[in-house]
N, C-alpha and C positions, 0 to 999 in steps of 0.2 A: 650812223658809219657804214651801213650798204653801198651808200653812194658813195662815199669815201672811197672804198674797195672798187668800184666800178670804175670811179674814175682814174685810178690807177692803173688799174689793169687796162684802160683804155692808152692811156699816155703810155703804157710801155708796148703796147701793139701798136701805135701809131710809130714809135720811134723803130722798131724792127720794120715795120712797113716801108718808113721813109730811108732808113737804112738799105735795104734790100731794093729800092727804086734807083734812089742816088747810085749805088753800084751799078745797076742796070744801063741806066744813060749813061754814065761813066765809060762802060764798056762799049756802047754804040754810039761813042765820042759827039755825042750831044751835051756839048758843054753850058750852054746856058742853062736848058734844064735841069742837069744834075744839078747845078749849083742853087737854082731854085730850091729844090727835092733836098740840099743837105739844109739851107738856112730853114726849111721847115723842119728836119730834125734836130736842128740845134734849137729852134725855139720851143720844141717842144721838148726839151731835155729841159732848159733853162726853168719853163713854166713848173715840170715837175718838182725841180730843186726847190725852188721857191716856195712850193708846196708843202714840201718835206719840212724845209727851213722853219715855215709858219707854223709846222707841228708841233717841231721840237722845242721851240720858243715858249707854246703855249703847255708842254709835258713840264718844261724847266720851272716855270710858274707854279705849275701843281706840286713839283717835288721840293721847290723852297718854300710854299705856304705850308706843307704837310711839316718840313723840317724847323721851321721857326713858330709853329703852331700858329699862324696866322689863317685863321679858318674863316675870315671875313672877305676872303679874296672873290673877285668876280672875273669874270673870262669873257674876253670882249674878241670880235673876230678882227684880224688886223687889216681886212679889204672886205669889202660887200661881196661876200660868195657864201651862196647857199651851203657849200661844204664847208668853210670855216664857220659859218654860224651853229649849224648843227654841232660841229665837234666842240666850240666854246659853251654851247648850252650843255652837251653831255658833261662836259668836266666840269662846269659851275656847278651842277646836279650832281655829282658825284661826290666833290666836294663838302657840299652842304648837306649834304646825307652823313657824310662822314662826321661833320661837325656834330650833327644833332646826334648820332650815336654817342660819340666822345660826352657830350654835353648831358645824355642820361644816365651813361655811367659814373660821370663824377657825382652828380645829382643824388645817385643813388650811396656812392662812397660817403658826399658829408651826411646825407641821412643815417646810415649806420652809424657812422663815426660820433653823430652828433647824440645819436642815443644810446651810445656806451661812455659817452663822456657825459652824461647826464645822470646814469646808476650811479648807486654809492660802493657797487660791486668792483673793487680793482680787477681789470683786465690786463692782461699784456700778454705778449708773442715774444716767443726767443727760438734760437735755433738749439740744437743738440749741443754745442757748447756753450750755453748760456749765456749767448749772447743777445741784449735785448733789443729787438727790432721795432716793436711799436709798444706803449703804454695810453689807457687812457688817463683821465686828468684826477682819476679816486687814486689810481695805484702811483702817480706823481707824488700826490701828497702822501702817500703812506710813505713811500721807497725812495721818493726825492728822483732826480735825474741821474740814474744808475747806469752805465752800461751794461752792469752784468748782473744775473740775478743771483739775491744772497745764497750763500750757502746753504741754508734751511732749506730752499725750494728746489737746489739742483738736483737731487738724487731720490726725487719724489717720484714714487709710481702711478703712472698711469690710469685715471677711471678711478682711482681711490680717494675718498676727501679725508685730511689730516688735518688735525691742532698743531700749529707751529708756535715757538715763540720767536721773535725778531728784534733783537735789541737794535735803537735808533738815535743814537746823540742821547743816553742814557734813560733813555724810553723804551719799556718794554710793550711788544705788540702781540697781543695773542690773534692768532688768523684763523679762521678754517679756510683749509686752501685744496680745491681741485686743478687737477693737471690732466690734458689729452692732447694726444700725438695727432698730428694731422701732415699731410705731403702738399705743397704747392710750391708751384715751380720746380719740380723733380728734387725738391728737397725737404727732410723730415723736419717740422718745428714741432714746438710744443705752445700750445694755449693753456694759461697758468689763472686763474681767478683766484683772489682773495678778498676776505670777507673780513674786517676786525669785529671778534666779538669777546674783546677785551672791556668793552662798557656793558655787555650784557651778562658776561659771567660777574662782574663786580656788583651791578643791581640785581642779580638772583642771590648772589652769596651776601651781600647785604639785607636783603628781605629774610634771608634765613636767619640771619644774625639777630634779626628786629623781632622776628617768632620767637625765637628762643629767647631772648631777653624778656621778652612780655610775657610769657610762662611763668621763668623763673622770677622775675620780679612781684608778679602777684602773687605766687604762691610763697612766695618769702615774706612778703608784706602781709599775707592772711595769717602768719606765723605768728609774727614778730609783733603786731598791732596788740593783741591781747596782752603777751607778755610785756610789753611797755607797760601797757595798763595796770595789769595785776602787780608789777614791781610797784608802780610810782604809788597806788593805791595802798602796799603794804607798808613802803617807807614813809609815808605820812600818819601812820595811824602811830597814836602813842604807846606807852609802856603800860600792859597788861596789869592789872593790880594784884593778880596771883605771882607775878615776878618781880615784885618791888625789892626784894631781898637781894642781898649782894651778889649772891651766883644767878639769881635771875637778869637781873641788870647788865652783867656781863655776856650772859646769854643771848640778851635779847640785842645788846651791842654790836656783839658779832654777827648774828641773822640780819640786821639792818645795816650794816656795811656790804653782805651779801646780797640784799636786794637792790642797794644803792649800784652796787657794781655791774648787777645783770640788768639793771635801769640803763644805766650807763652805755653798756656794751649794746644792746639792742638797740639804743637811738642811734649809735654811731652806725650801727649795721644797717639800719631805714635809711640814716643819710646816706651810705655807701651804694646802695640798692637806687634810691632815688637817683642819685646820679648817672645811672645806666640807665634809668627810664627816660634818661634827655635824649639816648639813641634813637628811640622810639616816639618821641613826642616833637622832634624837629619839627617847626612851622615852614611851611613852603615859602619859599625865595618872594620876599617881595622886591621884583626887578627896578632899577631907575636907572636911568643914562649918568653913569659916574665918572668924572675925569680922573684917571689914573694920577697924574701930578697931583691933586688934590689928596688922593687918598693916601700916597707917599708922603706926601706935607706932613697928614696927623700922624704917620707912623714915626717919623722923626722926632714928635712932640712926645709922641707915647714913650720912645727908646733916645734920649739923648745921650747916650753911652757912645763916647768917641769910636769902640770898638766896631758898632754898628754903621755899616756906612750904604747908605741907602742913595741910591742914585736916581736922579729925578728924571721921567721921561718929558716928552714934549707936553706943552700944554693940550694940543688938540687930538690927543687918543685918548678916549672913552672906553668903556664897558657896559654892557648891558645886564646889572647884576644885583643883588641884596647887598650894600652896602656894608650893614653890622654883620653880616653873618661875614662875608668876605674879609673884614677887618679882623673879626676872631679867630678866623682861619691862619692869618698871617702873625696874629699876635704870638697863636700857639705856637707857628713854626721858629719865631724870632726867641722866644722863651727856651725851647728845646735845643735850639741852637747856642744860646748863651750858657746853657748849661753842659751843653756836650766841649764847648771850647773853654770850660772854665779852667782847667787844668793846663792848657796850652800856656807858652811862656809869652805869646805874643799871638792874641786869639784878635781875628776877624773875621766878621759876619760880614756880606754883601746881599745886599737886595736890588734887583734889577727887572726891566721888562723889557722882553723882545717883542717886536711887532711882525710879522710877515703879511704880503699879501696874500688873500683867498685864491688859491687857482683856479677853483671849480665855480669861482664866481665872477659872473661878468661887471659888477660893481666894485667903486673902491673899496671895499670892506676888508677885515685884515684881520688876522688870528692873532692870539696874546698870550705869550707864555712868561710867569712870571716867576723868578729864581730865587729861592735862599740858599745861600752857599756858606758853610763854617770852614772854617779848619781843625774843626776837634779830633776826637777820638776815632770818627766813624762809625758804621754798623756792619759787623759782621756778615759774609755774605748767604751763612744760611737761615739768618735771622732777618733779610731785607723782605722778604715775601711775608712776614706776619705782623711786621709794625704796626698794619693798617687792620688788623683783627682785631673785634673787641676783645677785654680783658686781658691781652698780651701788653706786656711792658718789659722796659730792659733795665726799670729803675727799680731801686729800692722801695721806693716813697709812693711808685707810680700808679696810676689806677686804669692804664689802657685804656682810657677814654677819649686822652685829644686826637691822637691823630684819627682815631675810627671818625669821630666827629669831621674833621676837618675833609674826610674822604667822602663822608656823606655827604657834607653841606657841597662840594664840589662836584658831586653825582647829578645834585638837586638840579645844578644851575649849566647841567648841559657839560662839563667839561670831566678834569681827572686832574689826581695828583699823585705822583710818582717820583723815585727816588733812585740817588744814584751815589753811591758811597763806598769809598776804600778805607780797611782799615787803618787807624794812623795820618790819615791824609785830610779828614772832612767829608762832608755829605753835600748833597745839592739836592733838594727838594724843587720840583717842576708845579708850578699851577698851570695846568691848561686849558683854557678857553676860545672856544671856539666862535 
């Protein structure tokens, strides 16, 4: 560029010199010499003009490359000239350096975005009005493609961890959230991280119930077993000789009846406790690839009732589950739905499977949700959080085992079971397979 400045300065000096010379020769009435000097002046100006035009064309090419993100351009001198070659080389090097810098920034951006998309913690960026500007894949899975922060997340204090409950499509999400405010582009924004702890809380709760049930059943069975044995032994003994009179026979009959009652009720209590022991002895699922079509077809054979409508899914959809355990879950839910809608004038039960592609997976895998919906009496809001708790039941003759067993089976499959219900309108149980 120094040579270019020197050449431009030289051209300006020559223009000044030729103009003064032409004027002096013209005053001296040397017409021919003044004409030659003027021609030199004109040629120098035209040459300077061409130099500037060539430079402007290369600058225009540079600005077009930047405007259209065409960073592969190479500049060539419009004619063989050392000055133009030097300028074209400088412009090419500048454009390539800028391209390398952009490439490094893009690689860095893709690297961090890929890292954020791989973690199972949901991360999103929003402005102070709650408009979401960016979400990683885990956040899209949890919240969907929503443009606004959910109301539960909008008013959270910065740098504090909270546990919030978000309702999404009838499913309750319990999440540990943390919010951080930062300034970028002269605007304040908030970075929100979400971790779904619903399954962890459920797992801890189920383990606590199992420990409690294990202790209770052990102590109860230790106490009941000798009572059963003694009552059975006494019931089988004959009438003692000292009681062979009429009064003795009557007294023995009363005692025998009492012993038989104790034995019968003790056996009933033992069977009752044995049912709850099933919650602590549930075997680990033996997973196999099960076509959902076949699973639903078997349900149709078990429940041919016209009030139960089972929608058969595509034959190519499959689940990697323990078929026997999942069938038991569906059977329990259908029995409950039939009992809940028994008093309806037109009972209707629907079983459907919904498949959605996994956003966090690069393969063609999918998530499966199986819903069991009825138009029965529904469940009261204050009861919905308790129906999966062992021992809890809303039925007069219920044991409080069925739904607890369903939840444990789904947890062991890495899935979840949830319920959405409105009193008087029915209930919808959703089995989530991830």
